[in-house]
Structures are given as structure tokens and as C-alpha cells.
C-alpha positions in Angstrom: 119.6 149.0 195.5 121.5 145.1 196.1 124.9 144.7 195.6 123.9 141.8 193.1 121.9 144.2 191.0 124.5 146.8 191.4 126.9 144.7 190.1 124.6 143.3 187.4 124.4 147.0 185.8 127.4 147.9 185.6 128.2 144.7 184.2 125.8 145.6 181.3 127.2 148.8 181.2 130.3 147.9 180.5 129.4 145.2 177.8 127.4 147.9 175.8 129.7 150.9 175.9 132.7 148.0 174.5 130.5 146.0 172.1 129.2 149.2 170.6 132.6 150.4 170.1 134.5 147.4 169.3 131.1 146.4 166.4 131.6 150.1 165.3 127.6 150.6 165.9 126.2 153.6 165.7 124.1 152.5 168.8 123.5 150.3 171.2 120.9 149.0 173.6 120.9 146.1 175.9 118.0 145.4 178.5 117.5 142.6 181.1 114.6 142.2 183.3 112.3 139.7 185.4 109.0 138.9 184.6 108.6 141.7 182.9 110.4 144.2 184.7 113.3 145.4 184.4 116.4 145.1 186.1 119.4 146.5 184.7 119.4 148.6 180.9 122.3 150.4 179.1 123.1 152.4 175.9 125.8 153.3 174.1 125.8 156.2 171.0 123.4 158.0 168.7 119.5 156.8 167.8 120.1 159.7 165.0 123.1 160.3 163.8 121.8 163.7 162.0 120.0 165.0 165.1 122.3 163.9 167.8 120.1 162.1 169.4 121.2 159.3 172.2 119.7 155.9 172.3 117.9 154.8 175.4 116.3 151.7 176.9 112.6 153.4 175.7 114.3 154.1 172.3 112.0 152.6 169.5 113.9 150.0 167.1 113.0 148.0 164.1 112.7 144.7 166.0 112.7 142.3 162.4 111.6 138.6 162.9 111.3 139.1 166.4 108.0 140.2 165.2 107.2 136.3 163.8 106.7 135.9 167.9 103.7 138.0 167.9 102.0 136.3 164.9 102.8 133.3 166.5 101.6 133.5 169.7 98.2 135.1 167.9 97.2 131.8 165.7 98.0 129.8 168.9 95.6 132.4 170.4 92.9 131.5 168.3 94.0 128.2 168.1 93.0 128.0 172.2 89.6 129.5 170.9 89.0 127.1 168.2 88.8 129.4 165.1 91.5 127.2 163.9 93.7 123.5 164.0 97.0 124.0 163.8 97.3 120.4 163.2 95.3 121.1 159.7 96.8 121.8 155.8 97.3 125.3 155.1 94.5 125.1 152.4 91.8 123.8 154.7 91.8 127.9 155.4 93.5 129.2 152.8 92.4 127.7 148.9 94.7 130.1 147.2 97.5 128.5 148.8 97.5 126.0 145.8 98.2 122.1 146.0 101.7 122.3 146.3 102.1 125.0 149.1 98.5 124.1 150.4 99.6 121.0 152.1 101.8 122.2 154.6 100.4 122.3 158.1 99.8 125.4 160.1 102.0 123.9 162.9 104.9 123.1 160.5 105.0 126.9 159.1 105.4 128.2 162.9 108.6 126.1 163.3 109.8 126.7 159.9 109.3 123.4 158.9 107.0 123.5 156.2 109.4 123.2 153.4 108.6 126.4 151.7 110.8 128.9 150.0 112.5 131.1 152.4 110.5 135.0 150.9 108.2 135.3 148.5 108.5 134.4 144.9 108.6 138.0 143.5 112.5 139.5 143.6 111.9 143.1 143.8 110.4 143.2 146.7 113.3 141.6 149.0 115.9 144.8 148.9 112.3 147.3 148.8 108.8 147.6 149.6 106.9 144.0 150.3 103.9 143.2 147.9 99.7 144.2 148.4 97.8 140.7 149.7 95.8 140.2 146.2 100.1 139.9 144.9 101.0 137.6 147.4 98.0 135.1 146.9 98.1 135.4 143.6 101.8 134.3 143.4 101.4 131.2 145.9 100.5 128.4 143.8 104.1 129.1 142.3 106.2 129.1 145.4 108.6 126.6 145.7 109.0 123.8 148.6 112.9 122.7 149.5 111.6 119.5 151.0 109.3 118.0 151.8 106.7 119.4 154.7 107.7 118.0 158.0 110.9 116.8 156.5 113.6 119.4 158.0 113.7 123.1 159.1 114.3 125.9 156.9 113.6 129.3 158.0 111.0 131.0 155.6 109.2 134.5 155.8 106.9 133.0 153.5 105.4 130.8 155.8 104.4 133.6 158.2 103.4 135.4 155.2 100.7 132.5 154.5 99.9 132.5 158.3 99.3 136.1 158.5 96.7 135.6 154.9 95.4 132.1 157.2 94.3 134.4 159.9 93.0 136.9 158.2 91.0 134.2 156.3 89.9 132.8 159.3 88.7 135.9 161.2 88.2 138.4 159.0 90.8 141.0 160.6 94.0 141.9 159.2 96.7 139.7 161.7 98.4 142.9 162.0 95.2 144.5 163.6 94.3 141.3 165.9 97.9 142.0 167.1 97.2 144.6 168.2 93.7 143.9 170.0 94.5 140.7 171.3 98.0 141.6 172.4 99.4 144.9 172.2 96.9 146.9 173.6 95.8 144.7 176.8 99.7 144.1 178.0 100.2 147.7 177.1 103.0 147.6 174.8 102.0 151.2 173.7 105.4 151.7 171.8 105.5 148.6 170.2 104.0 149.9 166.5 103.6 148.7 163.1 104.5 151.9 161.2 107.8 154.1 162.3 107.6 156.2 165.4 108.9 159.2 164.9 111.6 159.0 167.7 112.8 155.7 166.4 116.3 155.4 165.7 117.1 155.9 162.6 118.6 152.7 160.5 122.1 153.1 159.2 124.9 150.5 157.0 127.9 151.0 158.4 131.0 151.7 155.3 133.1 148.2 155.9 136.2 150.6 154.8 135.3 154.1 156.6 133.4 154.6 159.8 131.1 156.8 157.2 127.4 156.0 157.9 124.9 154.7 155.4 121.2 155.7 156.1 119.2 152.8 155.3 115.8 152.9 153.7 112.2 152.4 155.4 110.8 149.3 153.6 107.0 148.7 154.0 106.5 145.1 154.5 103.3 145.1 153.7 100.9 141.5 153.3 104.2 140.4 154.6 104.1 142.4 157.5 104.0 139.8 160.4 107.2 138.2 159.4 109.3 141.8 160.6 107.4 145.0 160.2 107.2 145.8 164.2 109.0 148.8 165.8 109.7 148.2 169.5 112.1 149.7 172.4 114.1 147.2 174.7 111.4 148.4 177.6 108.0 147.0 175.7 111.0 143.3 174.7 111.0 142.7 178.4 107.3 142.9 179.1 106.7 140.6 176.0 109.5 138.4 176.8 107.7 138.0 180.5 104.5 137.3 178.4 106.3 134.3 176.6 107.9 133.2 179.7 104.0 133.1 181.4 103.7 135.9 183.9 100.4 137.3 182.0 98.0 133.9 181.5 95.8 136.4 181.2 96.4 137.4 178.1 98.6 134.4 176.8 96.9 131.5 178.5 99.4 128.9 179.8 98.7 126.3 176.9 100.1 128.7 174.3 103.0 129.8 175.8 104.0 126.3 176.8 103.7 125.4 173.1 105.7 128.3 171.9 108.6 126.3 173.6 108.0 122.7 172.8 110.7 121.8 170.4 109.0 120.7 167.0 112.3 120.5 164.8 116.1 120.2 165.7 118.5 121.9 163.9 121.5 119.8 164.7 122.1 116.0 166.0 123.5 117.7 169.1 119.8 118.9 170.2 121.5 122.3 171.1 119.4 123.9 169.0 116.0 123.7 167.7 112.3 125.9 167.2 109.3 125.4 169.0 106.1 127.2 167.9 107.7 130.6 166.9 110.6 130.3 169.4 113.8 129.5 168.5 115.4 127.5 171.6 119.0 126.8 172.7 120.3 124.6 175.0 123.1 126.6 177.6 124.6 125.1 180.6 121.8 123.0 181.4 119.3 125.3 180.8 117.0 125.7 177.7 116.3 129.4 176.4 113.8 130.2 174.3 113.9 133.9 171.9 113.8 135.1 168.5 116.1 137.5 166.5 115.3 139.9 163.9 117.6 141.4 161.2 116.4 144.1 158.7 118.0 147.4 156.9 119.3 149.5 159.3 118.3 147.5 162.6 119.3 143.7 164.3 117.6 142.9 167.1 117.3 140.0 170.0 115.5 138.8 172.5 116.1 136.2 174.7 114.7 134.7 178.0 115.0 131.7 180.6 111.2 130.4 180.8 112.0 128.6 184.4 112.9 132.1 186.1 111.6 134.8 183.8 114.0 136.3 183.5 115.5 137.9 179.6 117.6 139.5 177.6 116.8 142.5 174.4 119.7 143.8 172.7 118.7 146.3 169.7 121.1 148.1 167.4 120.6 150.6 164.5 123.1 148.8 161.8 122.7 146.5 159.1 125.1 144.3 160.0 128.2 143.9 161.8 127.1 142.4 165.9 126.3 139.7 167.2 123.3 140.5 168.9 122.2 136.9 169.5 125.4 136.4 171.6 125.4 139.3 173.3 122.1 139.0 174.7 122.8 135.2 176.1 126.5 136.4 177.1 124.0 138.9 179.5 121.4 136.6 180.7 123.9 133.9 181.9 125.8 136.6 183.5 122.5 138.0 184.9 121.6 134.8 186.1 125.0 133.9 188.1 125.3 137.8 189.2 121.2 137.5 191.0 121.4 134.3 191.7 118.2 134.2 190.8 115.7 131.6 192.8 113.0 130.2 190.5 110.3 131.9 190.8 106.7 130.3 191.1 105.9 127.7 187.9 105.3 129.7 184.8 101.8 130.9 185.0 100.9 129.2 188.1 101.5 132.7 190.8 102.1 135.4 188.9 99.8 138.7 189.2 97.3 139.0 186.6 99.2 142.4 184.9 102.2 140.3 183.6 104.6 142.1 186.3 103.4 146.0 185.8 100.0 145.9 187.3 98.6 144.8 190.8 97.9 141.6 192.1 94.0 140.9 192.5 92.7 137.6 194.6 90.7 134.8 192.9 89.7 132.3 195.6 88.8 129.1 194.2 85.3 127.6 193.9 83.7 125.9 197.1 83.9 122.1 195.9 87.7 122.5 195.5 88.2 123.4 199.0 88.9 119.6 200.1 91.6 119.5 197.1 93.8 122.3 197.7 96.4 120.9 199.4 99.2 118.8 199.9 99.1 115.2 198.8 100.9 111.7 198.8 101.7 108.7 196.5 104.6 106.2 196.5 106.6 108.7 199.2 106.2 111.6 196.3 104.9 114.7 198.0 102.3 116.7 195.4 101.3 120.1 195.9 97.4 121.1 194.2 97.1 124.9 194.4 94.0 127.4 192.8 96.1 130.2 190.8 94.5 133.2 188.0 91.6 130.6 187.7 93.0 127.2 187.3 94.0 124.1 189.1 98.0 123.3 189.2 100.0 120.8 190.8 103.8 120.3 191.3 106.3 118.0 193.2 107.2 119.7 196.0 110.9 118.5 195.8 110.9 119.6 192.3 108.2 122.1 191.4 109.9 123.9 188.6 110.6 120.8 186.6 107.3 119.1 187.3 104.4 122.6 187.2 101.1 120.7 185.9 97.9 122.8 185.0 95.1 121.2 184.4 91.4 122.1 182.6 88.4 121.2 184.4 86.3 118.7 182.5 83.3 118.2 184.7 82.5 117.8 188.3 85.8 116.3 189.9 87.1 115.5 186.8 90.2 117.1 185.5 92.9 116.3 182.9 96.7 117.7 183.0 96.8 120.0 180.3 100.5 120.6 180.0 103.4 119.5 182.1 103.7 116.3 184.5 101.6 113.2 183.1 100.5 116.0 180.3 97.1 114.2 179.1 96.2 111.9 182.1 93.1 112.5 184.3 92.7 114.0 187.7 89.7 112.6 189.3 88.4 113.8 192.5 87.2 111.0 195.1 84.4 111.8 198.0 82.6 109.9 200.9 79.1 109.6 201.2 79.1 112.5 202.6 80.7 114.6 199.8 84.2 115.2 202.0 87.0 115.0 199.4 88.8 111.3 200.8 91.4 111.1 197.8 92.4 112.5 194.2 93.0 109.7 191.5 95.4 111.0 189.1 96.7 108.6 186.0 95.0 106.1 188.0 97.1 106.5 191.2 95.2 107.2 194.7 96.7 110.2 196.4 96.4 110.8 199.7 96.8 113.1 202.5 99.5 111.1 204.1 102.4 109.0 202.9 102.0 105.5 202.7 102.5 102.2 201.2 101.4 102.2 197.7 102.0 99.2 195.0 102.2 99.9 191.3 103.8 100.3 188.0 107.0 102.4 188.5 
């Protein structure tokens, strides 16, 4: 074990012990990982005070609204496959939503800017079980709009419940079942479930005036479950964070994870916090961190990740209130980056193993026609590196690999388009001589050559 890792583990243990005691939490677990692999973890307190069972990084807690990150990823995965369009209004896929709610676009629901009221307009379910699908659909036309779609951010559990119904209408399967099949199974998130595991942490409300613990109910959110029903462990959440950072492109393609991390709406005038498609984005010390929090009776959760390095922190507690988990998780993440002096890894999705940090790397050679395309190219004194990774063409500036990483989509013979990253949307053309040998690349109309040369063009 390196000194840096030992120092991080000691620091996490100390932070968890202090926070569990200071905030009077029945139990607290915090885990740190990179690219899905655990680096440090610590727990304090009891997962179940009735039995005396202690908490650990493998203890399932209810993760509440962190569930939304799975729902958002699934919606975007379906969009990537052409099964739906996030820029279409809800009414195209779900006429039962009615005219008022139905004009909000799927993109706006994903970013909590659709203008929908926060909860389903059925007052009893807020404290108890959620509605069945038929009851949910029946009340959608009566749902209130707090503002025009797209006008501002307004967090809405109802919006995600609607997304779940859209998925079912489009695919014909429950959103929860698709999450299981498309995300949980291939990522081997075996401890992440829609129902309470037998070894789950018991949920408590800590009395504000003494140290008595009150057992909380376990509501079944039913048709609104895609907004907050899941249970998971710190270990599974680290693997999920790795996928969100681009470590498992075979499950979550780069366009999906990039869309989740692209700002859609800001929460403040100073642009310190905003929302992507399913992820909250926060600026800290020159970094843009992504993640989500969860709160449901008896449980609190937070997942925070640095997409550039793939470093992530999961924090879980079995208390209804009383702990600033997102602050604890963020402090732990920033400390981990400093202690480990983490060097940015390969750009997200460009050179990571196919198993999202949990399996073996397997080679996948480039097609023969790309043999003369790969390598180093120059344009106006800038060196560009072109590589083939995970079945996709990538490029970045040699002096700024993380900030300029670009993923291309093939559009035909010797023609590619920058799908995300630097010069996104621009076309890359492969130029060949009469013998078929590659002579230069033309990207965004700029000629790239194998050696530096004088070139003139607009800035």
C-alpha cells in the first residue's frame, strides 16, 4: 500500500467516525473509488440497532433520488438507439399527460426545468406508498405547472415519474425492468435492487430532543419508483460512478455520459451549480463535479464524482435528517484528489477497459483502412493525437488531452463527425493519394499533416 493511499484511508476513517458522532447518525459509510474500483472505505455505527449488526461498505441503504441517475441514463441510452428523442414534448409519447404537462420536453424533465410541480398531485402518497400506474396517469392532466417549460430550474419528482411512463409507452416494458437489464446486469451491480434486501440498513428518525431512534416505514413508491425507489451499497455506487465517468462505454456510450454532464440550466447567477441531464453539476476549485443526492424516510445518500479523473465518493447514512452528506462526500473527494495527487487518466471512454474497471482488458484492433489515420498530426503548430479505442475513433491535442478529448462517429468511407468534445459537430475527412495512401486529415476544413508546416487560416 502506498503512503498516499494509507493517508487517504486514515483520513476517511477519521472523517466518518467524527461525522457519525457529531451528527448523531445510527450509521455512516463513506467510500472512495476511481474508475469503479474502491480505494478507501470506512463505516461507523450500526446498520440495525435491534440486532446490533454493524454497517460496512457492502451494506445496502436506500439511495432515494440517486435512483434518478439510473433513470436518466436509461432514457438517454434509448435516445442514443433512436427509440425516442429527448427534444420532443412529452405528449408525443404519452398523450395521457394532457396538453399542459405534455408540452414539456423530455430534455427539460431530465434537467428539472420542465416547470412541473414537485410531487404527484395525490397528497396521501407523499408520506406513504406511491400511486399505481393507472392512478398516476389519471392525475397527470391536473398536474400544476409552476412556470413555463424551460423557464427555470424547479426540482420535480413528478417529472421523473413521467419519464418512467414515457419509457414504458415507447418500449412496452417497465422502466425498472429496463434499468435492470440494460444497466444493473451488465455492470454487475448485484447489490442494487428495487426491493429492500434482507441485509439492508434499517431506516431511523433520530429524536431531536434525546437519543431515541424511531423506526421509519419503508414506502413503496410504485409508479413513481424511478424517482427514488432503489437500494444500493457504497461499493455498487462507486462502480456506477465509474460508468458515469466513462469507464464502461460498452454499457453507457460516451454520448450518454457526456450528455448527462453537459449543463442545461443554472441554479445561481455565479454559475457555481447547475444541472445536466440527470446529474447535478457543481464547480469546486477549478473542477466541475457531478453527482446526485438522495433523501427518503430513514435514509440519506450522496454520490459525487470528478469526471476528469474518474474519482468518486459515495456516502450513505440510515437517518431521515441531520447529516450534510453531499458536503461530507465533496470534502472527501477533494481531499482524495489532493492526497493521491491524482493524475488525469485517459480521456473518458478513450482508453479504459471494457469492464468498467472490474474486468480484464481485451484488445480490439482498428479496421485496416485506419492504419494510415492513427498517430500524430499537426495543424498551425498544434499537435493532435488520433487513436482507436473501444471500437471508436478519438483525438485530442497532445498538450491538453483531457480538455480537448473528442470522440468521432463514422459517417461513411473516410468521413467522420466529431460527436462530442473539441470542435463537436465538425467533419473529419481522410485525404488519400492516387495509390490510396493517407496524405492528410481535414478537420473543420483545417488540413492536418504529419509534420509541422506553415498554414494560414482564420482563428
